[in-house]
HTML snippet that shows the backbone in 3Dmol.js (N, CA, C, O; Angstrom):
<script src="https://3Dmol.org/build/3Dmol-min.js"></script>
<div id="view" style="width:600px;height:400px;position:relative"></div>
<script>
const pdb = `
ATOM      1  N   UNK A   1      29.994  10.894  15.098  1.00  0.00           N
ATOM      2  CA  UNK A   1      28.897  11.675  14.582  1.00  0.00           C
ATOM      3  C   UNK A   1      28.857  13.071  15.188  1.00  0.00           C
ATOM      4  O   UNK A   1      28.806  14.074  14.477  1.00  0.00           O
ATOM      5  N   UNK A   2      28.881  13.111  16.505  1.00  0.00           N
ATOM      6  CA  UNK A   2      28.799  14.406  17.166  1.00  0.00           C
ATOM      7  C   UNK A   2      30.161  14.900  17.637  1.00  0.00           C
ATOM      8  O   UNK A   2      30.250  15.909  18.338  1.00  0.00           O
ATOM      9  N   UNK A   3      31.214  14.196  17.256  1.00  0.00           N
ATOM     10  CA  UNK A   3      32.572  14.609  17.602  1.00  0.00           C
ATOM     11  C   UNK A   3      33.031  14.118  18.959  1.00  0.00           C
ATOM     12  O   UNK A   3      34.190  14.314  19.324  1.00  0.00           O
ATOM     13  N   UNK A   4      32.137  13.476  19.725  1.00  0.00           N
ATOM     14  CA  UNK A   4      32.507  12.990  21.053  1.00  0.00           C
ATOM     15  C   UNK A   4      33.142  11.607  20.939  1.00  0.00           C
ATOM     16  O   UNK A   4      32.819  10.833  20.038  1.00  0.00           O
ATOM     17  N   UNK A   5      34.030  11.316  21.850  1.00  0.00           N
ATOM     18  CA  UNK A   5      34.629   9.979  21.917  1.00  0.00           C
ATOM     19  C   UNK A   5      33.775   9.130  22.853  1.00  0.00           C
ATOM     20  O   UNK A   5      33.614   9.448  24.032  1.00  0.00           O
ATOM     21  N   UNK A   6      33.234   8.052  22.310  1.00  0.00           N
ATOM     22  CA  UNK A   6      32.395   7.181  23.107  1.00  0.00           C
ATOM     23  C   UNK A   6      33.188   5.931  23.484  1.00  0.00           C
ATOM     24  O   UNK A   6      34.051   5.490  22.725  1.00  0.00           O
ATOM     25  N   UNK A   7      32.900   5.366  24.639  1.00  0.00           N
ATOM     26  CA  UNK A   7      33.606   4.148  25.056  1.00  0.00           C
ATOM     27  C   UNK A   7      33.273   2.971  24.126  1.00  0.00           C
ATOM     28  O   UNK A   7      32.222   2.959  23.485  1.00  0.00           O
ATOM     29  N   UNK A   8      34.154   2.009  24.061  1.00  0.00           N
ATOM     30  CA  UNK A   8      33.971   0.834  23.207  1.00  0.00           C
ATOM     31  C   UNK A   8      32.689   0.083  23.562  1.00  0.00           C
ATOM     32  O   UNK A   8      32.036  -0.485  22.686  1.00  0.00           O
ATOM     33  N   UNK A   9      32.330   0.080  24.844  1.00  0.00           N
ATOM     34  CA  UNK A   9      31.104  -0.606  25.276  1.00  0.00           C
ATOM     35  C   UNK A   9      29.870   0.013  24.612  1.00  0.00           C
ATOM     36  O   UNK A   9      28.920  -0.692  24.271  1.00  0.00           O
ATOM     37  N   UNK A  10      29.895   1.332  24.435  1.00  0.00           N
ATOM     38  CA  UNK A  10      28.761   2.020  23.817  1.00  0.00           C
ATOM     39  C   UNK A  10      28.640   1.624  22.350  1.00  0.00           C
ATOM     40  O   UNK A  10      27.535   1.408  21.853  1.00  0.00           O
ATOM     41  N   UNK A  11      29.769   1.529  21.655  1.00  0.00           N
ATOM     42  CA  UNK A  11      29.758   1.098  20.254  1.00  0.00           C
ATOM     43  C   UNK A  11      29.222  -0.325  20.137  1.00  0.00           C
ATOM     44  O   UNK A  11      28.414  -0.623  19.257  1.00  0.00           O
ATOM     45  N   UNK A  12      29.677  -1.197  21.028  1.00  0.00           N
ATOM     46  CA  UNK A  12      29.234  -2.588  21.020  1.00  0.00           C
ATOM     47  C   UNK A  12      27.727  -2.666  21.279  1.00  0.00           C
ATOM     48  O   UNK A  12      27.007  -3.383  20.585  1.00  0.00           O
ATOM     49  N   UNK A  13      27.262  -1.927  22.279  1.00  0.00           N
ATOM     50  CA  UNK A  13      25.830  -1.898  22.595  1.00  0.00           C
ATOM     51  C   UNK A  13      25.028  -1.409  21.392  1.00  0.00           C
ATOM     52  O   UNK A  13      24.012  -2.010  21.043  1.00  0.00           O
ATOM     53  N   UNK A  14      25.469  -0.331  20.757  1.00  0.00           N
ATOM     54  CA  UNK A  14      24.756   0.223  19.604  1.00  0.00           C
ATOM     55  C   UNK A  14      24.696  -0.776  18.441  1.00  0.00           C
ATOM     56  O   UNK A  14      23.667  -0.893  17.776  1.00  0.00           O
ATOM     57  N   UNK A  15      25.781  -1.484  18.202  1.00  0.00           N
ATOM     58  CA  UNK A  15      25.794  -2.483  17.133  1.00  0.00           C
ATOM     59  C   UNK A  15      24.821  -3.621  17.431  1.00  0.00           C
ATOM     60  O   UNK A  15      24.070  -4.038  16.550  1.00  0.00           O
ATOM     61  N   UNK A  16      24.827  -4.126  18.664  1.00  0.00           N
ATOM     62  CA  UNK A  16      23.916  -5.200  19.049  1.00  0.00           C
ATOM     63  C   UNK A  16      22.462  -4.731  18.975  1.00  0.00           C
ATOM     64  O   UNK A  16      21.596  -5.466  18.499  1.00  0.00           O
ATOM     65  N   UNK A  17      22.198  -3.534  19.435  1.00  0.00           N
ATOM     66  CA  UNK A  17      20.845  -2.985  19.414  1.00  0.00           C
ATOM     67  C   UNK A  17      20.362  -2.827  17.965  1.00  0.00           C
ATOM     68  O   UNK A  17      19.219  -3.161  17.651  1.00  0.00           O
ATOM     69  N   UNK A  18      21.226  -2.324  17.097  1.00  0.00           N
ATOM     70  CA  UNK A  18      20.877  -2.148  15.683  1.00  0.00           C
ATOM     71  C   UNK A  18      20.555  -3.486  15.035  1.00  0.00           C
ATOM     72  O   UNK A  18      19.579  -3.587  14.292  1.00  0.00           O
ATOM     73  N   UNK A  19      21.355  -4.517  15.300  1.00  0.00           N
ATOM     74  CA  UNK A  19      21.097  -5.847  14.748  1.00  0.00           C
ATOM     75  C   UNK A  19      19.767  -6.400  15.248  1.00  0.00           C
ATOM     76  O   UNK A  19      19.021  -7.018  14.487  1.00  0.00           O
ATOM     77  N   UNK A  20      19.470  -6.177  16.527  1.00  0.00           N
ATOM     78  CA  UNK A  20      18.225  -6.658  17.091  1.00  0.00           C
ATOM     79  C   UNK A  20      17.028  -5.966  16.420  1.00  0.00           C
ATOM     80  O   UNK A  20      16.053  -6.631  16.070  1.00  0.00           O
ATOM     81  N   UNK A  21      17.090  -4.667  16.241  1.00  0.00           N
ATOM     82  CA  UNK A  21      16.008  -3.916  15.594  1.00  0.00           C
ATOM     83  C   UNK A  21      15.840  -4.379  14.145  1.00  0.00           C
ATOM     84  O   UNK A  21      14.715  -4.528  13.670  1.00  0.00           O
ATOM     85  N   UNK A  22      16.940  -4.603  13.451  1.00  0.00           N
ATOM     86  CA  UNK A  22      16.867  -5.082  12.066  1.00  0.00           C
ATOM     87  C   UNK A  22      16.204  -6.458  11.990  1.00  0.00           C
ATOM     88  O   UNK A  22      15.431  -6.717  11.068  1.00  0.00           O
ATOM     89  N   UNK A  23      16.496  -7.341  12.947  1.00  0.00           N
ATOM     90  CA  UNK A  23      15.879  -8.675  12.926  1.00  0.00           C
ATOM     91  C   UNK A  23      14.387  -8.588  13.235  1.00  0.00           C
ATOM     92  O   UNK A  23      13.594  -9.330  12.655  1.00  0.00           O
ATOM     93  N   UNK A  24      13.998  -7.705  14.127  1.00  0.00           N
ATOM     94  CA  UNK A  24      12.574  -7.509  14.418  1.00  0.00           C
ATOM     95  C   UNK A  24      11.865  -6.984  13.180  1.00  0.00           C
ATOM     96  O   UNK A  24      10.775  -7.448  12.846  1.00  0.00           O
ATOM     97  N   UNK A  25      12.468  -6.030  12.502  1.00  0.00           N
ATOM     98  CA  UNK A  25      11.869  -5.471  11.285  1.00  0.00           C
ATOM     99  C   UNK A  25      11.697  -6.553  10.221  1.00  0.00           C
ATOM    100  O   UNK A  25      10.636  -6.663   9.607  1.00  0.00           O
ATOM    101  N   UNK A  26      12.738  -7.345  10.006  1.00  0.00           N
ATOM    102  CA  UNK A  26      12.664  -8.426   9.012  1.00  0.00           C
ATOM    103  C   UNK A  26      11.541  -9.405   9.347  1.00  0.00           C
ATOM    104  O   UNK A  26      10.818  -9.867   8.465  1.00  0.00           O
ATOM    105  N   UNK A  27      11.409  -9.712  10.636  1.00  0.00           N
ATOM    106  CA  UNK A  27      10.404 -10.672  11.071  1.00  0.00           C
ATOM    107  C   UNK A  27       8.991 -10.113  10.917  1.00  0.00           C
ATOM    108  O   UNK A  27       8.052 -10.871  10.674  1.00  0.00           O
ATOM    109  N   UNK A  28       8.829  -8.799  11.053  1.00  0.00           N
ATOM    110  CA  UNK A  28       7.499  -8.196  11.024  1.00  0.00           C
ATOM    111  C   UNK A  28       7.114  -7.567   9.691  1.00  0.00           C
ATOM    112  O   UNK A  28       5.974  -7.127   9.544  1.00  0.00           O
ATOM    113  N   UNK A  29       8.005  -7.505   8.726  1.00  0.00           N
ATOM    114  CA  UNK A  29       7.661  -6.944   7.417  1.00  0.00           C
ATOM    115  C   UNK A  29       6.435  -7.621   6.791  1.00  0.00           C
ATOM    116  O   UNK A  29       5.573  -6.922   6.260  1.00  0.00           O
ATOM    117  N   UNK A  30       6.325  -8.960   6.834  1.00  0.00           N
ATOM    118  CA  UNK A  30       5.135  -9.594   6.252  1.00  0.00           C
ATOM    119  C   UNK A  30       3.843  -9.190   6.960  1.00  0.00           C
ATOM    120  O   UNK A  30       2.781  -9.152   6.337  1.00  0.00           O
ATOM    121  N   UNK A  31       3.926  -8.890   8.248  1.00  0.00           N
ATOM    122  CA  UNK A  31       2.736  -8.481   8.994  1.00  0.00           C
ATOM    123  C   UNK A  31       2.208  -7.165   8.440  1.00  0.00           C
ATOM    124  O   UNK A  31       0.997  -6.991   8.300  1.00  0.00           O
ATOM    125  N   UNK A  32       3.093  -6.253   8.131  1.00  0.00           N
ATOM    126  CA  UNK A  32       2.690  -4.953   7.585  1.00  0.00           C
ATOM    127  C   UNK A  32       1.957  -5.146   6.269  1.00  0.00           C
ATOM    128  O   UNK A  32       0.937  -4.501   6.025  1.00  0.00           O
ATOM    129  N   UNK A  33       2.466  -6.021   5.425  1.00  0.00           N
ATOM    130  CA  UNK A  33       1.823  -6.300   4.141  1.00  0.00           C
ATOM    131  C   UNK A  33       0.437  -6.898   4.355  1.00  0.00           C
ATOM    132  O   UNK A  33      -0.520  -6.494   3.696  1.00  0.00           O
ATOM    133  N   UNK A  34       0.323  -7.851   5.264  1.00  0.00           N
ATOM    134  CA  UNK A  34      -0.959  -8.492   5.539  1.00  0.00           C
ATOM    135  C   UNK A  34      -1.978  -7.501   6.069  1.00  0.00           C
ATOM    136  O   UNK A  34      -3.129  -7.505   5.634  1.00  0.00           O
ATOM    137  N   UNK A  35      -1.574  -6.662   6.992  1.00  0.00           N
ATOM    138  CA  UNK A  35      -2.487  -5.657   7.549  1.00  0.00           C
ATOM    139  C   UNK A  35      -2.911  -4.675   6.464  1.00  0.00           C
ATOM    140  O   UNK A  35      -4.074  -4.277   6.406  1.00  0.00           O
ATOM    141  N   UNK A  36      -1.987  -4.286   5.615  1.00  0.00           N
ATOM    142  CA  UNK A  36      -2.311  -3.366   4.522  1.00  0.00           C
ATOM    143  C   UNK A  36      -3.329  -3.964   3.567  1.00  0.00           C
ATOM    144  O   UNK A  36      -4.267  -3.284   3.149  1.00  0.00           O
ATOM    145  N   UNK A  37      -3.150  -5.231   3.219  1.00  0.00           N
ATOM    146  CA  UNK A  37      -4.092  -5.895   2.314  1.00  0.00           C
ATOM    147  C   UNK A  37      -5.464  -6.022   2.965  1.00  0.00           C
ATOM    148  O   UNK A  37      -6.484  -5.826   2.304  1.00  0.00           O
ATOM    149  N   UNK A  38      -5.499  -6.347   4.245  1.00  0.00           N
ATOM    150  CA  UNK A  38      -6.777  -6.469   4.951  1.00  0.00           C
ATOM    151  C   UNK A  38      -7.493  -5.133   5.005  1.00  0.00           C
ATOM    152  O   UNK A  38      -8.710  -5.075   4.832  1.00  0.00           O
ATOM    153  N   UNK A  39      -6.758  -4.068   5.241  1.00  0.00           N
ATOM    154  CA  UNK A  39      -7.353  -2.733   5.281  1.00  0.00           C
ATOM    155  C   UNK A  39      -7.920  -2.365   3.919  1.00  0.00           C
ATOM    156  O   UNK A  39      -9.010  -1.802   3.821  1.00  0.00           O
ATOM    157  N   UNK A  40      -7.174  -2.686   2.874  1.00  0.00           N
ATOM    158  CA  UNK A  40      -7.625  -2.387   1.519  1.00  0.00           C
ATOM    159  C   UNK A  40      -8.925  -3.139   1.214  1.00  0.00           C
ATOM    160  O   UNK A  40      -9.859  -2.575   0.643  1.00  0.00           O
ATOM    161  N   UNK A  41      -8.971  -4.408   1.598  1.00  0.00           N
ATOM    162  CA  UNK A  41     -10.192  -5.205   1.367  1.00  0.00           C
ATOM    163  C   UNK A  41     -11.372  -4.617   2.125  1.00  0.00           C
ATOM    164  O   UNK A  41     -12.487  -4.579   1.603  1.00  0.00           O
ATOM    165  N   UNK A  42     -11.140  -4.159   3.346  1.00  0.00           N
ATOM    166  CA  UNK A  42     -12.228  -3.579   4.144  1.00  0.00           C
ATOM    167  C   UNK A  42     -12.760  -2.315   3.486  1.00  0.00           C
ATOM    168  O   UNK A  42     -13.971  -2.100   3.445  1.00  0.00           O
ATOM    169  N   UNK A  43     -11.871  -1.480   2.974  1.00  0.00           N
ATOM    170  CA  UNK A  43     -12.292  -0.244   2.309  1.00  0.00           C
ATOM    171  C   UNK A  43     -13.074  -0.564   1.039  1.00  0.00           C
ATOM    172  O   UNK A  43     -14.117   0.036   0.780  1.00  0.00           O
ATOM    173  N   UNK A  44     -12.572  -1.500   0.258  1.00  0.00           N
ATOM    174  CA  UNK A  44     -13.261  -1.881  -0.980  1.00  0.00           C
ATOM    175  C   UNK A  44     -14.623  -2.483  -0.645  1.00  0.00           C
ATOM    176  O   UNK A  44     -15.621  -2.161  -1.289  1.00  0.00           O
ATOM    177  N   UNK A  45     -14.665  -3.351   0.356  1.00  0.00           N
ATOM    178  CA  UNK A  45     -15.928  -3.969   0.758  1.00  0.00           C
ATOM    179  C   UNK A  45     -16.945  -2.938   1.217  1.00  0.00           C
ATOM    180  O   UNK A  45     -18.126  -3.034   0.881  1.00  0.00           O
ATOM    181  N   UNK A  46     -16.495  -1.953   1.982  1.00  0.00           N
ATOM    182  CA  UNK A  46     -17.398  -0.899   2.449  1.00  0.00           C
ATOM    183  C   UNK A  46     -17.918  -0.096   1.269  1.00  0.00           C
ATOM    184  O   UNK A  46     -19.091   0.277   1.234  1.00  0.00           O
ATOM    185  N   UNK A  47     -17.057   0.167   0.311  1.00  0.00           N
ATOM    186  CA  UNK A  47     -17.472   0.927  -0.871  1.00  0.00           C
ATOM    187  C   UNK A  47     -18.501   0.130  -1.677  1.00  0.00           C
ATOM    188  O   UNK A  47     -19.506   0.683  -2.125  1.00  0.00           O
ATOM    189  N   UNK A  48     -18.250  -1.154  -1.856  1.00  0.00           N
ATOM    190  CA  UNK A  48     -19.176  -1.996  -2.625  1.00  0.00           C
ATOM    191  C   UNK A  48     -20.541  -2.049  -1.932  1.00  0.00           C
ATOM    192  O   UNK A  48     -21.577  -1.939  -2.587  1.00  0.00           O
ATOM    193  N   UNK A  49     -20.537  -2.216  -0.615  1.00  0.00           N
ATOM    194  CA  UNK A  49     -21.805  -2.275   0.114  1.00  0.00           C
ATOM    195  C   UNK A  49     -22.562  -0.951   0.037  1.00  0.00           C
ATOM    196  O   UNK A  49     -23.791  -0.934   0.106  1.00  0.00           O
ATOM    197  N   UNK A  50     -21.838   0.151  -0.104  1.00  0.00           N
ATOM    198  CA  UNK A  50     -22.498   1.461  -0.151  1.00  0.00           C
ATOM    199  C   UNK A  50     -22.976   1.823  -1.558  1.00  0.00           C
ATOM    200  O   UNK A  50     -23.686   2.812  -1.736  1.00  0.00           O
ATOM    201  N   UNK A  51     -22.595   1.036  -2.546  1.00  0.00           N
ATOM    202  CA  UNK A  51     -22.996   1.279  -3.935  1.00  0.00           C
ATOM    203  C   UNK A  51     -23.817   0.094  -4.432  1.00  0.00           C
ATOM    204  O   UNK A  51     -23.250  -0.881  -4.924  1.00  0.00           O
ATOM    205  N   UNK A  52     -25.147   0.162  -4.313  1.00  0.00           N
ATOM    206  CA  UNK A  52     -25.991  -0.979  -4.695  1.00  0.00           C
ATOM    207  C   UNK A  52     -25.773  -1.445  -6.137  1.00  0.00           C
ATOM    208  O   UNK A  52     -25.826  -2.645  -6.405  1.00  0.00           O
ATOM    209  N   UNK A  53     -25.532  -0.534  -7.056  1.00  0.00           N
ATOM    210  CA  UNK A  53     -25.351  -0.935  -8.451  1.00  0.00           C
ATOM    211  C   UNK A  53     -24.111  -1.813  -8.603  1.00  0.00           C
ATOM    212  O   UNK A  53     -24.140  -2.798  -9.341  1.00  0.00           O
ATOM    213  N   UNK A  54     -23.041  -1.473  -7.924  1.00  0.00           N
ATOM    214  CA  UNK A  54     -21.816  -2.275  -7.983  1.00  0.00           C
ATOM    215  C   UNK A  54     -22.062  -3.624  -7.315  1.00  0.00           C
ATOM    216  O   UNK A  54     -21.626  -4.662  -7.812  1.00  0.00           O
ATOM    217  N   UNK A  55     -22.752  -3.599  -6.207  1.00  0.00           N
ATOM    218  CA  UNK A  55     -23.039  -4.833  -5.486  1.00  0.00           C
ATOM    219  C   UNK A  55     -23.887  -5.763  -6.355  1.00  0.00           C
ATOM    220  O   UNK A  55     -23.639  -6.968  -6.396  1.00  0.00           O
ATOM    221  N   UNK A  56     -24.875  -5.216  -7.043  1.00  0.00           N
ATOM    222  CA  UNK A  56     -25.712  -6.016  -7.941  1.00  0.00           C
ATOM    223  C   UNK A  56     -24.892  -6.557  -9.106  1.00  0.00           C
ATOM    224  O   UNK A  56     -25.050  -7.713  -9.498  1.00  0.00           O
ATOM    225  N   UNK A  57     -24.019  -5.723  -9.654  1.00  0.00           N
ATOM    226  CA  UNK A  57     -23.187  -6.133 -10.780  1.00  0.00           C
ATOM    227  C   UNK A  57     -22.292  -7.315 -10.409  1.00  0.00           C
ATOM    228  O   UNK A  57     -22.096  -8.230 -11.209  1.00  0.00           O
ATOM    229  N   UNK A  58     -21.752  -7.286  -9.191  1.00  0.00           N
ATOM    230  CA  UNK A  58     -20.852  -8.350  -8.750  1.00  0.00           C
ATOM    231  C   UNK A  58     -21.605  -9.620  -8.382  1.00  0.00           C
ATOM    232  O   UNK A  58     -20.998 -10.681  -8.240  1.00  0.00           O
ATOM    233  N   UNK A  59     -22.891  -9.525  -8.229  1.00  0.00           N
ATOM    234  CA  UNK A  59     -23.680 -10.732  -8.014  1.00  0.00           C
ATOM    235  C   UNK A  59     -24.096 -10.989  -6.595  1.00  0.00           C
ATOM    236  O   UNK A  59     -23.710 -11.993  -5.996  1.00  0.00           O
ATOM    237  N   UNK A  60     -24.879 -10.092  -6.054  1.00  0.00           N
ATOM    238  CA  UNK A  60     -25.397 -10.299  -4.704  1.00  0.00           C
ATOM    239  C   UNK A  60     -26.095 -11.654  -4.639  1.00  0.00           C
ATOM    240  O   UNK A  60     -25.958 -12.380  -3.654  1.00  0.00           O
ATOM    241  N   UNK A  61     -26.848 -11.996  -5.694  1.00  0.00           N
ATOM    242  CA  UNK A  61     -27.585 -13.249  -5.700  1.00  0.00           C
ATOM    243  C   UNK A  61     -26.687 -14.461  -5.948  1.00  0.00           C
ATOM    244  O   UNK A  61     -27.132 -15.597  -5.783  1.00  0.00           O
ATOM    245  N   UNK A  62     -25.432 -14.240  -6.340  1.00  0.00           N
ATOM    246  CA  UNK A  62     -24.486 -15.343  -6.585  1.00  0.00           C
ATOM    247  C   UNK A  62     -23.594 -15.604  -5.383  1.00  0.00           C
ATOM    248  O   UNK A  62     -22.608 -16.335  -5.478  1.00  0.00           O
ATOM    249  N   UNK A  63     -23.938 -15.012  -4.266  1.00  0.00           N
ATOM    250  CA  UNK A  63     -23.186 -15.277  -3.050  1.00  0.00           C
ATOM    251  C   UNK A  63     -21.941 -14.442  -2.871  1.00  0.00           C
ATOM    252  O   UNK A  63     -21.067 -14.820  -2.090  1.00  0.00           O
ATOM    253  N   UNK A  64     -21.819 -13.301  -3.574  1.00  0.00           N
ATOM    254  CA  UNK A  64     -20.639 -12.446  -3.403  1.00  0.00           C
ATOM    255  C   UNK A  64     -20.706 -11.775  -2.043  1.00  0.00           C
ATOM    256  O   UNK A  64     -21.722 -11.184  -1.678  1.00  0.00           O
ATOM    257  N   UNK A  65     -19.623 -11.870  -1.303  1.00  0.00           N
ATOM    258  CA  UNK A  65     -19.527 -11.199  -0.008  1.00  0.00           C
ATOM    259  C   UNK A  65     -18.218 -10.428   0.005  1.00  0.00           C
ATOM    260  O   UNK A  65     -17.151 -11.041  -0.033  1.00  0.00           O
ATOM    261  N   UNK A  66     -18.267  -9.095   0.059  1.00  0.00           N
ATOM    262  CA  UNK A  66     -17.037  -8.291  -0.008  1.00  0.00           C
ATOM    263  C   UNK A  66     -16.135  -8.423   1.211  1.00  0.00           C
ATOM    264  O   UNK A  66     -15.012  -7.918   1.188  1.00  0.00           O
ATOM    265  N   UNK A  67     -16.578  -9.071   2.258  1.00  0.00           N
ATOM    266  CA  UNK A  67     -15.737  -9.189   3.461  1.00  0.00           C
ATOM    267  C   UNK A  67     -14.802 -10.333   3.359  1.00  0.00           C
ATOM    268  O   UNK A  67     -14.024 -10.577   4.281  1.00  0.00           O
TER     269      UNK A  67
END
`;
const viewer = $3Dmol.createViewer("view");
viewer.addModel(pdb, "pdb");
viewer.setStyle({}, {cartoon: {color: "spectrum"}});
viewer.zoomTo();
viewer.render();
</script>
């Protein structure tokens, strides 16, 4: 990449490190989705609570809870 000759140990280390980071990413990808969905629900819930007409429409008396 930078024109320098790196020792074989450095290449091996970089390959192992890259594989480890990729496995961590694969393992944590679902967490990102879950956190994103939870954040979206919190924003929607806050909006619904701040708009009485929407809250009434969704059925405050029917047990609707935006959380």
